[in-house]
NUZAVEX-90685 format. One record per atom (N, C-alpha, C, O): x, y, z. Coordinates in steps of 0.05 Angstrom, whole numbers, padded with zeros to 5 digits, always signed. Example, Ala and Ser with C-alpha at 12.3 -4.5 7.8 and 13.67 -1.06 7.14 Angstrom:
2
+00264-00114+00156;+00246-00090+00156;+00264-00066+00156;+00285-00066+00169;+00257-00045+00142;+00273-00021+00143;+00258+00001+00157;+00268+00023+00161;
This chain:
289
-00157+00099+00862;-00141+00072+00861;-00159+00049+00861;-00155+00028+00850;-00184+00057+00877;-00205+00034+00878;-00216+00031+00848;-00220+00009+00838;-00220+00053+00836;-00230+00052+00810;-00213+00040+00788;-00222+00031+00767;-00189+00042+00793;-00168+00028+00775;-00170-00003+00778;-00169-00019+00760;-00172-00008+00806;-00174-00038+00815;-00200-00052+00804;-00200-00076+00798;-00220-00037+00802;-00243-00046+00792;-00246-00050+00763;-00259-00069+00752;-00231-00030+00750;-00230-00033+00718;-00210-00055+00706;-00211-00062+00682;-00190-00066+00725;-00170-00083+00714;-00184-00109+00706;-00176-00119+00685;-00202-00122+00719;-00218-00145+00707;-00228-00142+00678;-00227-00161+00661;-00237-00117+00673;-00248-00112+00646;-00226-00106+00624;-00229-00113+00601;-00204-00094+00633;-00184-00088+00619;-00165-00113+00610;-00152-00114+00589;-00164-00131+00627;-00146-00152+00630;-00148-00169+00602;-00128-00174+00589;-00174-00177+00593;-00175-00192+00568;-00165-00179+00545;-00154-00192+00527;-00167-00153+00543;-00154-00137+00519;-00123-00140+00522;-00109-00146+00503;-00115-00134+00544;-00083-00134+00552;-00072-00163+00543;-00049-00167+00534;-00089-00183+00546;-00077-00215+00546;-00080-00215+00517;-00060-00223+00505;-00101-00207+00501;-00101-00210+00471;-00081-00198+00458;-00069-00210+00440;-00076-00172+00466;-00050-00156+00453;-00025-00167+00459;-00006-00163+00443;-00022-00182+00483;+00004-00192+00488;+00008-00219+00470;+00028-00225+00457;-00015-00233+00470;-00013-00262+00456;-00011-00256+00426;+00001-00272+00412;-00024-00232+00414;-00027-00233+00384;-00002-00217+00373;+00010-00225+00353;+00006-00195+00388;+00024-00178+00378;+00050-00178+00390;+00070-00184+00378;+00050-00171+00418;+00076-00168+00433;+00094-00194+00433;+00118-00194+00424;+00082-00215+00442;+00097-00241+00446;+00107-00252+00418;+00130-00262+00417;+00091-00253+00397;+00101-00259+00371;+00123-00241+00359;+00141-00250+00345;+00118-00213+00367;+00142-00196+00356;+00169-00199+00371;+00190-00194+00359;+00168-00207+00398;+00191-00210+00407;+00202-00239+00399;+00227-00242+00400;+00187-00258+00393;+00195-00281+00384;+00209-00281+00353;+00226-00297+00345;+00197-00261+00340;+00211-00255+00310;+00235-00242+00316;+00255-00249+00303;+00239-00224+00332;+00266-00211+00339;+00285-00232+00347;+00307-00235+00336;+00277-00250+00368;+00297-00266+00377;+00306-00285+00352;+00329-00290+00346;+00284-00295+00339;+00292-00310+00314;+00309-00299+00289;+00322-00313+00273;+00306-00272+00291;+00323-00257+00269;+00352-00252+00279;+00369-00241+00264;+00357-00260+00304;+00386-00262+00315;+00397-00289+00317;+00418-00292+00328;+00382-00310+00305;+00392-00337+00305;+00390-00349+00278;+00372-00342+00263;+00408-00367+00271;+00407-00383+00251;+00391-00408+00250;+00399-00428+00263;+00368-00409+00237;+00349-00432+00245;+00337-00441+00220;+00332-00424+00202;+00331-00470+00217;+00318-00482+00198;+00308-00509+00209;+00316-00517+00230;+00291-00522+00195;+00282-00550+00201;+00304-00567+00210;+00326-00567+00198;+00300-00583+00231;+00317-00602+00238;+00344-00594+00250;+00363-00610+00253;+00345-00569+00257;+00371-00555+00265;+00363-00537+00289;+00344-00521+00288;+00380-00540+00312;+00375-00524+00334;+00384-00494+00328;+00405-00489+00314;+00368-00474+00338;+00373-00445+00331;+00401-00439+00343;+00405-00446+00366;+00419-00426+00331;+00447-00418+00335;+00448-00387+00337;+00440-00374+00318;+00457-00377+00358;+00458-00346+00359;+00478-00335+00339;+00501-00341+00343;+00472-00319+00320;+00490-00305+00304;+00492-00276+00303;+00506-00265+00286;+00475-00262+00324;+00478-00235+00326;+00463-00221+00302;+00440-00228+00296;+00475-00201+00291;+00463-00186+00267;+00472-00197+00240;+00470-00183+00219;+00482-00225+00242;+00493-00237+00215;+00466-00237+00196;+00468-00231+00172;+00444-00244+00206;+00422-00249+00189;+00415-00220+00175;+00408-00220+00152;+00417-00198+00189;+00411-00174+00177;+00432-00164+00155;+00426-00151+00135;+00455-00171+00161;+00476-00165+00141;+00474-00181+00116;+00477-00171+00094;+00468-00208+00121;+00468-00226+00100;+00441-00214+00079;+00442-00212+00055;+00420-00208+00094;+00395-00197+00080;+00401-00175+00063;+00393-00174+00040;+00415-00155+00076;+00418-00128+00062;+00439-00129+00044;+00442-00109+00030;+00455-00151+00040;+00477-00153+00024;+00466-00176+00003;+00483-00182-00014;+00450-00185+00002;+00436-00207-00016;+00426-00193-00042;+00407-00178-00040;+00438-00199-00066;+00426-00187-00090;+00397-00190-00094;+00383-00172-00103;+00388-00214-00087;+00359-00220-00090;+00344-00204-00071;+00324-00195-00081;+00348-00197-00046;+00336-00177-00031;+00340-00149-00043;+00320-00134-00040;+00359-00140-00055;+00361-00117-00060;+00348-00111-00089;+00342-00088-00096;+00343-00131-00105;+00330-00130-00128;+00297-00130-00122;+00280-00118-00135;+00293-00144-00101;+00263-00145-00093;+00258-00117-00081;+00237-00106-00087;+00276-00103-00065;+00273-00079-00054;+00269-00058-00074;+00252-00041-00070;+00283-00058-00097;+00283-00041-00123;+00257-00042-00133;+00244-00022-00137;+00247-00070-00138;+00219-00075-00149;+00196-00063-00132;+00176-00055-00142;+00200-00064-00105;+00181-00054-00087;+00179-00025-00087;+00157-00013-00085;+00205-00012-00088;+00204+00017-00092;+00189+00025-00118;+00170+00041-00118;+00198+00014-00138;+00187+00022-00165;+00155+00019-00167;+00140+00035-00179;+00145-00004-00154;+00112-00007-00152;+00102+00014-00132;+00083+00027-00139;+00113+00019-00110;+00105+00037-00093;+00103+00068-00105;+00082+00081-00105;+00125+00077-00116;+00126+00103-00129;+00107+00107-00150;+00093+00127-00151;+00106+00084-00170;+00087+00086-00189;+00058+00084-00182;+00042+00101-00191;+00051+00064-00165;+00026+00060-00160;+00011+00078-00141;-00013+00083-00143;+00026+00088-00121;+00016+00104-00100;+00012+00134-00112;-00009+00147-00107;+00030+00143-00126;+00027+00168-00135;+00009+00171-00158;-00004+00192-00160;+00006+00153-00176;-00011+00153-00197;-00042+00148-00184;-00061+00161-00192;-00043+00132-00165;-00070+00127-00152;-00076+00152-00139;-00099+00160-00140;-00058+00168-00126;-00065+00189-00111;-00077+00211-00135;-00099+00221-00133;-00060+00215-00154;-00075+00233-00175;-00101+00225-00187;-00117+00243-00193;-00107+00199-00189;-00132+00191-00197;-00150+00195-00178;-00172+00205-00184;-00145+00189-00152;-00165+00192-00128;-00171+00223-00127;-00195+00229-00124;-00154+00242-00129;-00158+00267-00127;-00175+00279-00148;-00193+00295-00143;-00170+00272-00174;-00187+00282-00197;-00214+00268-00194;-00234+00281-00202;-00218+00244-00184;-00243+00233-00185;-00258+00246-00159;-00283+00250-00160;-00246+00252-00139;-00260+00267-00112;-00268+00292-00125;-00292+00296-00124;-00253+00308-00135;-00263+00334-00147;-00285+00335-00168;-00301+00353-00170;-00283+00313-00183;-00304+00306-00204;-00332+00300-00191;-00353+00307-00201;-00329+00286-00170;-00355+00276-00157;-00365+00300-00138;-00389+00301-00133;-00348+00317-00128;-00356+00340-00114;-00365+00361-00127;-00376+00380-00114;-00363+00362-00155;-00371+00382-00174;-00401+00380-00180;-00413+00398-00191;-00412+00357-00172;-00442+00351-00179;-00446+00334-00200;-00463+00336-00217;-00430+00315-00200;-00430+00294-00225;-00461+00279-00225;-00474+00270-00206;-00469+00278-00253;-00494+00265-00255;-00495+00234-00246;-00475+00220-00248;-00516+00226-00239;-00517+00197-00229;-00492+00189-00209;-00481+00167-00211;-00486+00207-00190;-00466+00206-00170;-00471+00183-00156;-00451+00168-00153;-00494+00175-00146;-00497+00151-00129;-00493+00128-00141;-00482+00110-00128;-00501+00123-00167;-00492+00097-00179;-00462+00097-00187;-00450+00076-00188;-00452+00120-00193;-00425+00120-00198;-00408+00112-00176;-00389+00096-00179;-00415+00123-00156;-00400+00120-00130;-00400+00090-00124;-00378+00080-00118;-00422+00074-00126;-00424+00045-00121;-00401+00033-00139;-00385+00017-00130;-00401+00042-00165;-00383+00028-00185;-00353+00034-00175;-00336+00016-00175;-00348+00059-00168;-00319+00065-00160;-00312+00051-00138;-00288+00045-00137;-00328+00044-00116;-00323+00030-00092;-00324+00001-00095;-00316-00012-00076;-00333-00010-00115;-00334-00036-00118;-00309-00053-00118;-00308-00075-00106;-00290-00044-00132;-00262-00061-00132;-00254-00068-00102;-00242-00089-00097;-00261-00049-00082;-00250-00054-00057;-00264-00074-00043;-00255-00082-00021;-00289-00085-00054;-00304-00108-00041;-00296-00133-00057;-00308-00154-00050;-00279-00133-00076;-00271-00156-00090;-00250-00171-00078;-00233-00156-00067;-00246-00196-00077;-00228-00213-00063;-00206-00209-00082;-00210-00209-00107;-00179-00207-00069;-00153-00201-00085;-00149-00226-00102;-00138-00225-00124;-00158-00250-00092;-00155-00276-00109;-00173-00274-00135;-00164-00279-00158;-00197-00266-00131;-00215-00265-00153;-00204-00241-00174;-00204-00244-00198;-00196-00221-00164;-00188-00197-00180;-00163-00205-00194;-00161-00195-00217;-00144-00222-00185;-00120-00230-00199;-00130-00249-00219;-00123-00247-00242;-00146-00267-00212;-00153-00284-00234;-00170-00275-00257;-00171-00288-00278;-00184-00251-00252;-00202-00236-00271;-00178-00224-00287;-00176-00232-00310;-00160-00206-00278;-00142-00192-00290;-00124-00213-00306;-00117-00206-00329;-00116-00236-00297;-00100-00256-00315;-00115-00260-00340;-00104-00259-00362;-00145-00264-00335;-00158-00275-00359;-00161-00250-00382;-00158-00253-00407;-00168-00225-00368;-00172-00205-00385;-00144-00196-00400;-00145-00187-00423;-00122-00199-00388;-00095-00192-00403;-00078-00215-00410;-00054-00213-00414;-00093-00239-00411;-00077-00263-00422;-00067-00252-00452;-00080-00240-00469;-00039-00261-00452;-00024-00253-00475;-00035-00264-00502;-00032-00252-00523;-00047-00287-00501;-00058-00299-00527;-00086-00294-00530;-00093-00286-00552;-00103-00298-00510;-00136-00297-00514;-00146-00275-00498;-00171-00273-00499;-00134-00257-00484;-00147-00240-00464;-00162-00219-00481;-00153-00211-00502;-00186-00211-00471;-00204-00195-00488;-00189-00167-00489;-00187-00156-00511;-00177-00156-00466;-00163-00130-00466;-00141-00133-00486;-00139-00116-00504;-00121-00157-00484;-00100-00159-00504;-00110-00159-00532;-00097-00147-00549;-00130-00171-00538;-00142-00170-00568;-00150-00143-00574;-00144-00133-00595;-00165-00130-00556;-00174-00103-00563;-00152-00083-00568;-00152-00065-00585;-00132-00087-00551;-00106-00065-00556;-00093-00074-00582;-00086-00057-00599;-00090-00099-00584;-00079-00105-00612;-00095-00099-00637;-00084-00095-00659;-00120-00097-00632;-00135-00089-00658;-00136-00060-00663;-00142-00050-00685;-00129-00046-00643;-00125-00016-00644;-00099-00009-00649;-00093+00014-00648;-00081-00029-00653;-00052-00021-00660;-00035-00011-00633;-00013+00001-00636;-00045-00016-00611;-00033-00011-00585;-00013-00026-00575;-00014-00049-00585;+00004-00023-00560;+00023-00042-00546;+00008-00060-00527;-00008-00049-00511;+00013-00087-00526;+00004-00100-00503;+00020-00109-00483;+00044-00109-00489;+00014-00117-00463;+00029-00126-00437;+00037-00157-00439;+00020-00174-00433;+00059-00164-00445;+00070-00191-00447;+00081-00196-00416;+00105-00198-00411;+00058-00199-00397;+00069-00195-00373;+00078-00227-00365;+00094-00229-00347;+00070-00246-00376;+00080-00274-00370;+00107-00279-00373;+00117-00298-00360;+00123-00266-00388;+00152-00271-00390;+00167-00244-00392;+00192-00246-00392;+00156-00221-00394;+00173-00197-00394;+00171-00185-00366;+00148-00179-00357;+00190-00182-00354;+00190-00172-00324;+00181-00140-00319;+00169-00132-00299;+00190-00126-00342;+00182-00099-00335;+00151-00095-00343;+00138-00077-00332;+00138-00112-00363;+00112-00112-00367;+00099-00121-00341;+00082-00107-00330;+00107-00143-00330;+00097-00156-00306;+00093-00135-00280;+00074-00135-00265;+00113-00119-00279;+00112-00100-00255;+00093-00079-00263;+00078-00071-00244;+00089-00067-00291;+00069-00050-00298;+00040-00063-00292;+00020-00050-00284;+00040-00087-00298;+00016-00102-00294;+00004-00102-00263;-00019-00096-00256;+00026-00110-00247;+00021-00111-00219;+00015-00083-00209;-00003-00080-00192;+00028-00063-00218;+00024-00032-00211;-00005-00024-00217;-00018-00011-00201;-00013-00033-00241;-00042-00026-00253;-00059-00041-00234;-00075-00028-00221;-00057-00068-00230;-00078-00081-00213;-00079-00071-00184;-00100-00069-00172;-00056-00064-00171;-00057-00051-00142;-00069-00023-00144;-00080-00013-00124;-00067-00011-00164;-00081+00017-00167;-00110+00010-00167;-00125+00022-00151;-00121-00010-00185;-00148-00015-00188;-00161-00027-00160;-00185-00023-00154;-00146-00039-00147;-00155-00052-00123;-00157-00032-00098;-00175-00034-00081;-00140-00015-00098;-00140+00006-00074;-00149+00033-00080;-00154+00048-00062;-00151+00040-00106;-00161+00067-00112;-00186+00077-00099;-00187+00101-00094;-00207+00062-00092;-00227+00068-00075;-00222+00076-00047;-00236+00093-00036;-00200+00064-00034;-00190+00074-00010;-00180+00103-00009;-00187+00120+00007;-00162+00107-00031;-00154+00135-00033;-00175+00158-00039;-00175+00181-00031;-00192+00145-00055;-00216+00163-00066;-00234+00172-00043;-00240+00195-00040;-00241+00154-00027;-00262+00159-00006;-00251+00176+00013;-00267+00190+00025;-00226+00178+00018;-00212+00194+00038;-00211+00223+00029;-00217+00240+00045;-00204+00228+00003;-00201+00254-00010;-00232+00262-00014;-00238+00285-00008;-00250+00245-00023;-00275+00255-00029;-00289+00268+00001;-00301+00290+00003;-00285+00251+00020;-00300+00256+00045;-00285+00286+00054;-00300+00305+00061;-00259+00288+00054;-00244+00313+00059;-00255+00336+00041;-00257+00359+00050;-00262+00331+00016;-00271+00356-00003;-00296+00361+00004;-00302+00384+00005;-00314+00342+00011;-00340+00351+00019;-00344+00365+00045;-00364+00378+00051;-00322+00362+00061;-00322+00376+00087;-00310+00405+00082;-00308+00418+00104;-00302+00417+00065;-00294+00442+00055;-00320+00459+00051;-00337+00454+00034;-00320+00483+00070;-00344+00498+00070;-00347+00511+00040;-00328+00522+00028;-00372+00509+00032;-00376+00523+00005;-00375+00554+00007;-00374+00568-00013;-00376+00565+00032;-00373+00592+00036;-00344+00603+00027;-00340+00626+00018;-00329+00586+00030;-00298+00593+00020;-00297+00597-00007;-00283+00615-00015;-00310+00582-00023;-00310+00583-00053;-00325+00606-00063;-00320+00618-00084;-00345+00612-00045;-00363+00637-00052;-00348+00662-00049;-00351+00682-00063;-00332+00660-00028;-00317+00688-00020;-00294+00689-00044;-00288+00710-00056;-00281+00665-00048;-00261+00669-00070;-00271+00677-00095;-00258+00693-00108;-00293+00667-00105;-00308+00674-00128;-00310+00704-00131;-00305+00716-00151;-00321+00717-00103;-00327+00744-00101;-00302+00761-00103;-00303+00783-00113;-00280+00750-00094;-00256+00763-00096;-00240+00764-00124;-00219+00776-00127;-00256+00748-00144;-00242+00750-00169;-00229+00723-00178;-00222+00719-00201;-00226+00707-00159;-00210+00680-00159;-00222+00664-00184;-00247+00662-00187;-00202+00653-00203;-00212+00634-00220;-00213+00606-00208;-00204+00600-00186;-00226+00587-00226;-00229+00560-00217;-00198+00551-00209;-00194+00536-00189;-00182+00558-00223;-00154+00545-00215;-00140+00556-00191;-00126+00544-00175;-00147+00584-00189;-00140+00601-00161;-00153+00586-00139;-00140+00580-00118;-00178+00580-00141;-00193+00569-00118;-00183+00542-00111;-00182+00534-00088;-00174+00526-00134;-00163+00499-00125;-00137+00501-00114;-00129+00487-00095;-00121+00522-00126;-00097+00525-00113;-00092+00536-00084;-00073+00530-00069;-00113+00554-00078;-00106+00571-00054;-00130+00559-00032;-00126+00561-00007;-00151+00547-00042;-00170+00536-00023;-00168+00504-00020;-00163+00493+00002;-00172+00490-00045;-00177+00465-00044;-00151+00448-00032;-00152+00431-00014;-00129+00454-00045;-00106+00439-00036;-00096+00443-00010;-00088+00424+00003;-00095+00470-00001;-00087+00470+00027;-00105+00457+00048;-00095+00448+00069;-00131+00456+00041;-00149+00444+00061;-00147+00411+00057;-00149+00395+00075;-00145+00407+00034;-00140+00375+00027;-00115+00366+00037;-00114+00342+00040;-00092+00379+00045;-00069+00375+00049;-00066+00350+00072;-00055+00328+00066;-00075+00356+00094;-00079+00332+00116;-00092+00307+00104;-00082+00286+00109;-00111+00308+00092;-00124+00284+00080;-00105+00271+00060;-00102+00246+00059;-00091+00287+00044;-00071+00276+00025;-00050+00260+00039;-00043+00238+00032;-00040+00274+00059;-00019+00261+00075;-00028+00233+00086;-00015+00212+00085;-00052+00236+00096;-00063+00209+00111;-00063+00187+00091;-00053+00165+00096;-00075+00194+00067;-00079+00177+00044;-00051+00165+00037;-00046+00140+00037;-00031+00185+00033;-00004+00174+00023;+00007+00157+00048;+00020+00137+00042;+00004+00163+00073;+00015+00147+00093;+00006+00120+00091;+00023+00103+00089;-00016+00116+00091;-00030+00087+00092;-00024+00074+00066;-00017+00051+00066;-00027+00086+00045;-00019+00073+00018;+00010+00067+00014;+00016+00049-00002;+00029+00079+00026;+00056+00074+00024;+00065+00050+00040;+00083+00035+00034;+00050+00050+00064;+00052+00026+00080;+00043+00003+00068;+00058-00016+00062;+00016+00004+00063;+00004-00023+00049;+00017-00029+00022;+00019-00053+00016;+00027-00010+00006;+00041-00017-00017;+00068-00027-00015;+00077-00042-00033;+00083-00019+00007;+00109-00033+00013;+00106-00060+00022;+00126-00075+00022;+00084-00067+00031;+00081-00094+00041;+00066-00111+00020;+00059-00133+00027;+00061-00103-00006;+00048-00117-00026;+00058-00146-00029;+00081-00151-00034;+00039-00164-00026;+00047-00191-00030;+00026-00206-00052;+00034-00216-00073;+00001-00206-00044;-00020-00221-00056;-00018-00218-00088;-00017-00237-00103;-00017-00191-00095;-00019-00188-00124;+00004-00200-00140;+00001-00212-00161;+00031-00197-00128;+00053-00207-00142;+00056-00239-00139;+00065-00252-00158;+00049-00249-00118;+00049-00277-00113;+00030-00292-00130;+00037-00313-00140;+00005-00282-00134;-00017-00294-00150;-00013-00288-00178;-00020-00304-00194;-00001-00267-00185;+00003-00260-00215;+00028-00276-00223;+00025-00292-00241;+00052-00273-00211;+00076-00282-00225;+00092-00301-00206;+00111-00314-00215;+00084-00302-00180;+00098-00316-00158;+00128-00307-00159;+00145-00324-00153;+00135-00282-00168;+00162-00269-00166;+00179-00279-00192;+00202-00273-00195;+00165-00293-00210;+00179-00301-00232;+00177-00280-00257;+00164-00259-00253;+00187-00283-00277;+00208-00306-00283;+00235-00302-00273;+00247-00280-00274;+00246-00325-00261;+00273-00325-00249;+00275-00305-00226;+00295-00292-00224;+00254-00302-00209;+00255-00283-00186;+00258-00256-00195;+00267-00240-00179;+00251-00247-00219;+00256-00221-00230;+00234-00201-00221;+00238-00177-00221;+00212-00211-00215;+00190-00194-00205;+00185-00195-00176;+00165-00185-00167;+00202-00207-00160;+00197-00208-00130;+00197-00181-00117;+00210-00162-00125;+00184-00179-00099;+00183-00156-00076;+00191-00163-00052;+00197-00187-00048;+00194-00147-00034;+00205-00154-00008;+00188-00176+00006;+00199-00196+00016;+00160-00170+00006;+00144-00189+00018;+00147-00217+00008;+00148-00236+00024;+00151-00220-00022;+00152-00246-00030;+00181-00260-00026;+00185-00284-00026;+00200-00239-00023;+00227-00251-00017;+00226-00263+00012;+00239-00284+00018;+00212-00250+00031;+00209-00260+00059;+00196-00287+00055;+00208-00306+00065;+00174-00291+00043;+00160-00315+00033;+00178-00336+00027;+00180-00358+00038;+00192-00329+00007;+00212-00349-00006;+00231-00359+00014;+00235-00383+00015;+00245-00343+00031;+00266-00348+00049;+00255-00367+00072;+00269-00383+00083;+00227-00361+00078;+00214-00375+00100;+00205-00403+00092;+00210-00423+00106;+00191-00406+00070;+00175-00427+00065;+00186-00444+00041;+00178-00467+00038;+00206-00431+00025;+00219-00446+00003;+00246-00455+00009;+00253-00477+00003;+00263-00435+00025;+00290-00445+00031;+00291-00448+00059;+00313-00453+00068;+00271-00445+00077;+00270-00452+00104;+00291-00438+00121;+00302-00450+00140;+00298-00412+00112;+00319-00396+00128;+00301-00378+00143;+00296-00356+00135;+00292-00388+00167;+00275-00374+00185;+00290-00347+00195;+00276-00328+00199;+00315-00346+00200;+00329-00329+00210;+00330-00303+00193;+00324-00281+00202;+00338-00309+00167;+00336-00286+00149;+00310-00277+00142;+00305-00254+00138;+00289-00298+00140;+00262-00290+00137;+00252-00272+00165;+00234-00256+00160;+00259-00274+00185;+00251-00259+00208;+00269-00232+00207;+00260-00211+00217;+00291-00233+00196;+00306-00206+00195;+00295-00190+00174;+00294-00166+00177;+00285-00202+00150;+00272-00186+00130;+00245-00176+00140;+00237-00155+00130;+00229-00188+00156;+00206-00179+00169;+00208-00159+00183;+00190-00143+00182;+00232-00154+00202;+00237-00133+00218;+00249-00107+00202;+00246-00085+00211;+00261-00112+00180;+00270-00089+00163;+00245-00078+00150;+00243-00054+00146;+00227-00095+00144;+00203-00080+00132;+00186-00067+00153;+00174-00047+00146;+00184-00076+00177;+00173-00060+00201;+00189-00036+00201;+00177-00016+00193;+00213-00033+00207;+00229-00010+00212;+00223+00009+00186;+00217+00032+00191;+00225+00000+00160;+00221+00018+00137;+00191+00027+00137;+00187+00049+00126;+00171+00015+00148;+00147+00023+00151;+00145+00045+00172;+00133+00066+00167;+00154+00042+00193;+00155+00061+00214;+00172+00086+00209;+00166+00106+00221;+00194+00085+00192;+00204+00106+00187;+00186+00126+00164;+00186+00151+00163;+00172+00108+00146;+00154+00123+00129;+00135+00137+00146;+00133+00162+00145;+00121+00123+00162;+00099+00135+00183;+00111+00159+00196;+00101+00181+00194;+00131+00155+00206;+00141+00176+00223;+00147+00201+00206;+00143+00223+00217;+00156+00202+00182;+00161+00224+00166;+00133+00236+00157;+00129+00261+00155;+00114+00217+00151;+00087+00231+00142;+00068+00241+00165;+00052+00259+00162;+00073+00228+00190;+00063+00241+00214;+00075+00267+00222;+00062+00286+00231;+00100+00269+00219;+00112+00296+00224;+00104+00314+00202;+00103+00339+00207;+00099+00307+00180;+00090+00328+00159;+00061+00334+00165;+00053+00357+00161;+00046+00317+00173;+00015+00318+00182;+00015+00338+00202;+00000+00358+00200;+00031+00334+00224;+00028+00350+00248;+00037+00379+00239;+00025+00398+00249;+00057+00383+00221;+00067+00409+00214;+00043+00426+00198;+00039+00451+00200;+00027+00407+00182;+00008+00422+00163;-00017+00428+00185;-00029+00449+00182;-00022+00412+00204;-00044+00418+00224;-00039+00442+00240;-00056+00458+00247;-00012+00443+00246;-00003+00466+00265;-00007+00492+00249;-00019+00512+00257;+00006+00489+00223;+00004+00515+00205;-00025+00522+00201;-00032+00545+00204;-00042+00502+00195;-00068+00510+00188;-00080+00523+00214;-00095+00543+00212;-00072+00513+00238;-00088+00524+00267;-00078+00554+00269;-00093+00571+00278;-00054+00560+00261;-00045+00586+00262;-00055+00605+00241;-00047+00629+00241;
């Protein structure tokens, strides 16, 4: 008991920081989501009405659909590319150190700078990439006025920005696999594909689940790429959930529905996390046996 009492003064600043930065703001957002609130109006308790309004709002449903499309497209393509690159680097690629710096470079680039660079490269009229694609007779991305092209553009951008994160997790996990296992598989007559299917993939399973878990959560909250690229336009056709929340709060001043949207995002992220944590635990327990 004396030891705990002596430790309290050292732990108190951390607890105060957590309360002031996480707990109290979260509770305030919960309270705000249960009230109708805007500038110049006193909050009025409406119960779950804000949640009902949000979940039945066609703009929210469209934003949710766009978010799901980007998440499914970006995360899974990013995982496939990250896995392929991790296996390629682990196979003894020449100039690996130089190439590793090049692969990790996008993660050090500011999102604002990245979007500005991509807007220039893919400019529908004078962009170097657009001109190169047109000269080769390939289709170009008319992202400035075609919503489907804009979503593809946003998906490619978020893959480019976050691929280093997925790659480094899978690359580190691949390097941690003992070489003796591959030697034993080769002696047993296993082909390269057999070794990949029976050695690499099962041992990379937990790392893949961790990478998917974080990327699903991060991609579901995507905001900067969409806002800086299209601001949700044209006509709110490329909005995602985070942009919808921003519009509700700072353009329409509907703080209650914005708070409800925030908590819907939190619950969705927790459900995603719970599913993948369960899967990860199942894989770890299975490997232990």
